PAGU-26840 format. One line per field, with one value per residue (C-alpha): residue in three letters; chain; x, y, z; residue number from 1. Coordinates in Angstrom, 2 decimals. Layout:
// PAGU-26840
residuo c(ALA|...)
cadena c(A|...)
c1 c(X|...)
c2 c(Y|...)
c3 c(Z|...)
num c(NUM|...)
// end
This chain:
// PAGU-26840
residuo c(MET|ARG|PRO|LEU|LEU|LYS|LEU|ALA|GLN|ILE|ALA|VAL|LEU|LEU|LEU|PHE|LEU|ALA|ALA|ALA|ARG|PRO|ALA|MET|ALA|LEU|ASN|CYS|SER|ALA|TRP|VAL|GLY|PRO|THR|MET|ASN|PHE|GLY|ILE|VAL|ASN|MET|LEU|ALA|GLY|GLY|THR|ARG|ASP|ALA|GLN|ALA|PRO|ILE|THR|TYR|ASN|CYS|TYR|GLY|GLU|TRP|ASN|ARG|ASP|LEU|THR|VAL|LEU|LEU|CYS|ILE|SER|ILE|GLN|PRO|ASP|GLN|GLY|SER|GLY|SER|TYR|ASP|PRO|ARG|HIS|ILE|ALA|SER|GLY|ASN|SER|ARG|LEU|ALA|PHE|ASN|MET|TYR|GLN|ASP|ALA|ALA|ARG|THR|MET|THR|VAL|GLY|SER|VAL|ASP|SER|GLY|GLY|SER|TYR|SER|PRO|ILE|LYS|ILE|VAL|ARG|THR|VAL|ARG|ALA|ASN|ARG|THR|GLU|THR|TRP|ASP|VAL|ASP|VAL|TYR|GLY|ARG|ILE|LYS|THR|ALA|GLY|GLN|GLU|GLY|LEU|PRO|ALA|GLY|THR|TYR|THR|SER|ASN|GLU|THR|GLY|GLY|TRP|SER|MET|LYS|LEU|SER|TYR|MET|GLU|ILE|ALA|SER|GLY|THR|THR|ALA|GLU|CYS|SER|SER|PRO|GLN|MET|THR|HIS|THR|PRO|PHE|GLY|THR|PHE|HIS|ILE|GLN|ALA|LYS|ILE|GLU|ASN|ALA|CYS|ARG|ILE|ASP|SER|ALA|SER|ASP|LEU|ASN|PHE|GLY|THR|VAL|HIS|GLY|PRO|THR|THR|GLU|ARG|VAL|ASP|GLY|ALA|SER|ALA|PHE|ALA|VAL|THR|CYS|ASN|THR|ALA|SER|TYR|ARG|LEU|GLY|MET|GLY|ASP|GLY|LEU|HIS|ALA|ASP|GLY|THR|THR|ARG|ARG|MET|ARG|GLY|PRO|ALA|GLY|THR|ILE|ALA|TYR|GLU|LEU|TYR|SER|ASN|PRO|GLN|ARG|THR|GLN|ARG|TRP|GLY|SER|ARG|ALA|TYR|ASN|ASP|ASP|VAL|GLY|GLY|MET|GLY|ASN|GLY|ARG|SER|GLN|SER|TRP|THR|VAL|TYR|GLY|ARG|VAL|PRO|ALA|GLN|ALA|VAL|PRO|GLY|PRO|GLY|GLU|TYR|ALA|ASP|THR|VAL|ILE|ILE|THR|LEU|SER|TYR)
cadena c(A|A|A|A|A|A|A|A|A|A|A|A|A|A|A|A|A|A|A|A|A|A|A|A|A|A|A|A|A|A|A|A|A|A|A|A|A|A|A|A|A|A|A|A|A|A|A|A|A|A|A|A|A|A|A|A|A|A|A|A|A|A|A|A|A|A|A|A|A|A|A|A|A|A|A|A|A|A|A|A|A|A|A|A|A|A|A|A|A|A|A|A|A|A|A|A|A|A|A|A|A|A|A|A|A|A|A|A|A|A|A|A|A|A|A|A|A|A|A|A|A|A|A|A|A|A|A|A|A|A|A|A|A|A|A|A|A|A|A|A|A|A|A|A|A|A|A|A|A|A|A|A|A|A|A|A|A|A|A|A|A|A|A|A|A|A|A|A|A|A|A|A|A|A|A|A|A|A|A|A|A|A|A|A|A|A|A|A|A|A|A|A|A|A|A|A|A|A|A|A|A|A|A|A|A|A|A|A|A|A|A|A|A|A|A|A|A|A|A|A|A|A|A|A|A|A|A|A|A|A|A|A|A|A|A|A|A|A|A|A|A|A|A|A|A|A|A|A|A|A|A|A|A|A|A|A|A|A|A|A|A|A|A|A|A|A|A|A|A|A|A|A|A|A|A|A|A|A|A|A|A|A|A|A|A|A|A|A|A|A|A|A|A|A|A|A|A|A|A|A|A|A|A|A|A|A|A|A|A|A|A|A|A|A|A|A|A|A|A|A|A|A|A|A|A|A)
c1 c(120.84|119.20|119.66|118.10|115.11|114.60|114.65|112.08|109.79|110.02|109.26|106.16|104.94|105.40|103.55|100.70|100.36|100.34|97.67|95.52|95.13|91.44|90.28|88.53|85.12|84.48|82.90|81.75|79.97|78.89|77.91|76.69|78.80|77.81|74.40|73.36|72.63|71.04|71.51|69.16|66.83|64.87|61.98|60.99|64.39|63.64|65.99|67.48|69.47|72.13|74.03|76.03|77.29|79.40|78.65|81.71|82.08|84.79|85.59|87.92|88.64|90.82|94.32|96.03|94.43|92.91|89.16|87.00|83.83|80.51|78.90|75.42|74.23|70.45|68.34|64.72|61.71|59.70|58.07|54.74|54.32|56.57|58.00|61.58|61.05|60.60|61.52|60.53|61.72|59.28|58.63|55.50|52.79|54.64|56.63|59.52|60.22|63.84|65.84|69.18|71.19|74.12|75.80|76.86|74.61|71.65|70.16|70.22|68.05|69.48|67.20|67.31|67.81|64.18|62.79|62.28|64.73|62.84|65.28|68.72|71.08|74.59|76.67|80.41|83.14|86.23|89.39|89.99|93.66|94.78|94.83|93.74|90.74|89.94|87.88|86.26|83.76|81.00|79.18|75.40|74.11|70.98|68.77|65.74|63.68|61.87|59.31|55.85|56.98|56.96|54.07|55.92|56.16|59.48|61.00|63.62|62.82|64.51|64.44|63.67|60.11|59.58|61.47|64.21|64.97|66.47|69.71|71.29|74.71|74.65|77.87|79.42|82.65|82.73|85.28|87.74|86.78|83.19|79.94|77.15|73.90|72.81|69.75|71.88|70.57|74.19|74.31|74.87|72.65|73.61|71.29|72.90|71.87|70.02|70.94|70.15|68.87|68.21|67.10|66.00|63.41|63.65|60.90|60.84|58.84|59.21|57.51|56.64|55.48|54.14|52.32|52.30|49.32|48.33|45.77|45.55|45.31|43.50|42.36|42.38|42.28|41.35|38.00|36.99|38.91|40.60|40.80|43.04|44.24|47.10|48.15|51.19|51.76|53.71|54.51|55.28|55.60|55.34|52.31|52.02|53.62|53.22|53.05|53.99|53.85|56.43|55.49|57.29|60.12|58.34|56.13|55.26|55.06|52.66|51.07|52.27|53.02|53.86|56.42|56.26|57.77|55.77|55.60|53.76|50.32|49.06|47.70|47.10|47.19|44.65|44.20|40.41|38.25|36.32|39.66|39.19|42.22|45.50|48.15|51.31|54.37|53.79|53.65|50.26|49.05|48.50|50.31|48.48|48.90|48.61|48.80|51.31|50.48|53.40|51.33|51.29|48.78|47.56|47.06|45.28|46.44|43.72|44.88|43.19|44.12|41.89|40.50|43.21|44.81|47.21|50.56|50.90|50.78|53.21|53.77|53.76|55.16|56.37|58.06|56.78|58.69|56.73|58.18|57.51|58.23|58.03)
c2 c(-19.57|-16.63|-14.24|-16.80|-17.20|-13.44|-13.11|-15.84|-14.11|-10.79|-12.47|-14.13|-10.83|-8.98|-11.65|-11.52|-7.73|-7.89|-10.57|-8.69|-5.48|-5.42|-4.65|-1.26|-1.17|1.27|4.45|7.46|10.72|13.93|17.48|20.54|23.60|27.26|28.59|28.17|31.84|32.99|36.62|39.32|38.04|40.17|37.91|40.18|39.99|36.56|33.60|31.76|32.51|30.00|29.23|26.34|25.02|22.03|18.92|17.61|13.90|11.65|7.97|5.99|2.43|-0.41|0.01|-2.55|-2.26|0.20|0.09|0.97|2.61|3.47|6.58|7.90|11.31|11.76|14.90|14.19|15.85|18.83|18.04|19.52|18.42|15.37|16.77|16.33|18.70|21.47|22.04|25.28|27.95|30.43|33.89|33.75|32.18|32.79|29.86|30.17|27.12|26.08|22.89|21.27|19.42|17.00|18.64|22.16|22.02|21.57|18.59|15.91|16.60|15.42|12.66|9.97|6.25|6.37|7.72|4.31|5.14|8.11|10.66|9.22|10.37|11.64|8.51|8.57|5.90|6.66|4.89|5.03|4.43|2.24|3.83|7.22|9.51|10.73|13.92|15.24|17.85|17.53|20.60|20.79|23.19|25.27|27.04|29.34|29.57|32.91|31.94|31.62|33.13|36.82|37.51|36.55|39.50|40.94|39.45|37.06|33.44|30.72|26.99|27.78|28.59|25.18|22.98|22.10|18.59|15.75|14.37|10.96|9.45|5.80|3.81|0.36|-1.30|-2.70|-4.79|-2.70|-2.40|-3.50|-1.51|-1.38|0.51|2.94|0.74|-2.15|-3.63|-3.83|-0.03|1.67|4.76|7.82|10.87|14.30|17.99|20.03|22.77|26.36|27.97|31.70|34.11|37.73|38.81|42.52|44.95|45.18|46.70|46.80|48.36|45.44|47.28|50.58|51.37|54.63|56.98|57.77|60.52|59.55|61.84|65.18|66.96|70.72|72.85|71.09|72.77|69.87|68.01|64.74|61.90|58.86|56.26|53.87|51.38|50.23|47.40|47.16|44.36|44.97|42.70|45.69|46.62|49.92|51.91|55.27|56.07|59.51|61.00|63.55|66.72|65.61|67.13|70.24|71.39|75.00|75.01|72.17|72.23|69.25|69.88|67.82|69.30|69.07|70.74|73.99|74.38|72.74|71.36|71.28|68.05|66.51|63.12|61.97|59.07|58.77|58.24|61.47|63.26|65.41|64.23|65.33|62.64|64.30|63.40|65.09|62.38|62.04|65.06|64.30|60.97|57.61|54.89|51.12|47.97|45.30|41.61|40.21|39.97|42.26|45.09|47.18|50.95|53.11|56.60|58.85|61.58|64.67|67.28|70.30|72.40|74.80|76.35|74.00|75.56|73.48|69.95|67.24|64.70|65.98|63.90|63.98|61.61|61.24|59.47|57.15|57.11|54.04|54.63|52.08)
c3 c(20.69|22.43|19.40|17.04|19.32|19.48|15.67|15.33|17.83|15.92|12.58|13.96|15.41|12.10|10.16|12.63|12.31|8.51|8.43|10.94|8.76|7.65|4.10|3.70|2.03|-0.80|0.52|-1.53|-0.70|-2.43|-1.61|-3.51|-4.13|-4.48|-5.51|-9.13|-9.69|-12.95|-11.94|-13.24|-15.95|-18.43|-19.38|-22.27|-23.95|-25.39|-25.66|-22.70|-19.56|-18.45|-15.25|-13.85|-10.53|-9.42|-7.42|-5.55|-4.80|-3.44|-2.84|-0.60|-1.72|-0.50|0.86|-1.35|-4.83|-7.29|-7.87|-10.86|-9.58|-11.23|-9.70|-10.50|-9.31|-9.12|-8.79|-7.98|-9.67|-8.42|-5.10|-6.10|-9.72|-9.81|-13.04|-14.20|-17.12|-16.29|-12.69|-10.92|-8.55|-7.07|-5.69|-3.58|-5.72|-9.01|-10.41|-12.85|-15.03|-15.62|-15.69|-14.90|-17.52|-17.68|-20.67|-21.61|-24.70|-22.31|-24.13|-21.39|-18.36|-15.03|-13.82|-11.18|-10.64|-9.49|-12.79|-14.34|-17.11|-18.55|-17.09|-16.41|-13.64|-14.25|-14.92|-14.16|-14.09|-11.99|-10.85|-7.09|-6.40|-3.53|-0.10|-1.47|-1.09|-4.59|-5.07|-8.25|-9.46|-12.02|-13.38|-13.59|-16.26|-15.71|-18.26|-18.12|-21.29|-21.36|-24.03|-22.52|-19.21|-20.11|-17.75|-14.58|-12.17|-11.08|-7.95|-6.57|-7.39|-5.34|-4.68|-1.03|-2.10|-3.69|-1.23|-3.70|-4.93|-2.91|-4.37|-4.22|-4.91|-6.01|-6.44|-6.73|-7.80|-11.34|-13.18|-15.15|-18.80|-18.27|-18.31|-15.75|-15.32|-12.64|-12.07|-10.79|-7.50|-6.24|-5.95|-2.60|-2.29|-0.23|-0.04|0.07|0.09|-2.49|-4.90|-4.03|-7.24|-7.64|-10.36|-10.13|-12.69|-13.36|-14.30|-18.07|-20.93|-24.67|-27.68|-29.92|-33.04|-34.36|-37.60|-39.54|-39.26|-42.82|-43.40|-47.05|-50.06|-49.81|-52.98|-52.79|-49.62|-46.36|-45.80|-43.57|-40.94|-41.91|-39.37|-39.23|-36.75|-36.19|-33.53|-31.63|-29.18|-25.91|-23.50|-19.81|-16.79|-14.45|-12.40|-14.28|-17.06|-18.85|-22.56|-23.85|-27.35|-28.41|-30.27|-33.43|-35.44|-36.71|-33.82|-33.18|-29.39|-28.63|-32.07|-34.08|-37.72|-40.78|-43.14|-46.92|-49.99|-49.62|-45.83|-42.93|-42.11|-38.51|-37.07|-33.66|-31.88|-29.30|-26.91|-27.31|-30.42|-29.76|-30.19|-27.12|-25.08|-26.61|-26.28|-25.02|-23.02|-19.66|-17.00|-15.31|-17.29|-20.95|-21.24|-20.84|-18.22|-18.54|-16.42|-17.40|-17.59|-19.56|-22.75|-25.78|-25.41|-28.35|-28.17|-30.74|-31.67|-33.07|-35.45|-36.87|-39.44|-38.80|-41.65|-42.81|-45.83|-47.58|-48.57|-51.72|-53.17|-52.07|-49.35|-45.78|-42.91|-39.36|-36.91|-33.35|-30.58|-28.27|-24.76|-22.61|-18.91|-16.07)
num c(1|2|3|4|5|6|7|8|9|10|11|12|13|14|15|16|17|18|19|20|21|22|23|24|25|26|27|28|29|30|31|32|33|34|35|36|37|38|39|40|41|42|43|44|45|46|47|48|49|50|51|52|53|54|55|56|57|58|59|60|61|62|63|64|65|66|67|68|69|70|71|72|73|74|75|76|77|78|79|80|81|82|83|84|85|86|87|88|89|90|91|92|93|94|95|96|97|98|99|100|101|102|103|104|105|106|107|108|109|110|111|112|113|114|115|116|117|118|119|120|121|122|123|124|125|126|127|128|129|130|131|132|133|134|135|136|137|138|139|140|141|142|143|144|145|146|147|148|149|150|151|152|153|154|155|156|157|158|159|160|161|162|163|164|165|166|167|168|169|170|171|172|173|174|175|176|177|178|179|180|181|182|183|184|185|186|187|188|189|190|191|192|193|194|195|196|197|198|199|200|201|202|203|204|205|206|207|208|209|210|211|212|213|214|215|216|217|218|219|220|221|222|223|224|225|226|227|228|229|230|231|232|233|234|235|236|237|238|239|240|241|242|243|244|245|246|247|248|249|250|251|252|253|254|255|256|257|258|259|260|261|262|263|264|265|266|267|268|269|270|271|272|273|274|275|276|277|278|279|280|281|282|283|284|285|286|287|288|289|290|291|292|293|294|295|296|297|298|299|300|301|302|303|304|305|306|307|308|309|310|311|312|313|314|315|316|317|318|319|320|321|322|323|324|325|326)
// end
């Protein structure tokens, strides 16, 4: 009888231990990954600049059954403006607009459960297997639109300057095969971290356009000088820049010349309407300086053909290179 009694005692003990194991509550958390770095951005190049970075999240469910879990990842609006679209990073007092999106096509702004439905959070449904910690990543897609921001000065723009955006993970168990909304009052909300966003705007300039300088038609010998003018436009986001004019394709020393069927005709280019300041290419000597502001700036070139003997009828032309230095 003693062996039977011992077996009965062991069976009771094992049943007691099994019944005493508590159920584990669903628990989820999230954290941000590496910096979303847009790299070096030329704001005058037009178009957009993209970057992306992951958010990592995990869940631990119950030990004895799989769970279906709804997770919603929220990114709050700008602290200063309260805006979801756009958001901003900054360099000093200069603010660079950008945004974060849920999709690679950059059509769905990442919002929050607190937005009132106008900007939705990232919504995910996952299966958490029994007695397992499940970990996943979700990418957030960033985009800078350069249009309208060409005037921003060069510098490193970061989220540190704006305070970033608080982030929140909301989650709850749902019945398998059913749908639920991120606005559900049954959600558990867990704040976590903030993205570090960075972009470096480089110094940049461009020549937007240039028109021909046409002296028109001259009848007979040029016994009087002939004047003309043309314009070109540049855009720079630099504090300063220099504009130089080459001597052309047919110059004799520093005397510019147009070539035609019977020879050459001398002419000159000037930076002032009185035509007293020759426009050349020697830095800080006969070139011209400007101050950039990110907007298109127009410059006038003043031309003159002095009185001279004409070698013969025909069309006379030259090509001059404009050099933009910054």
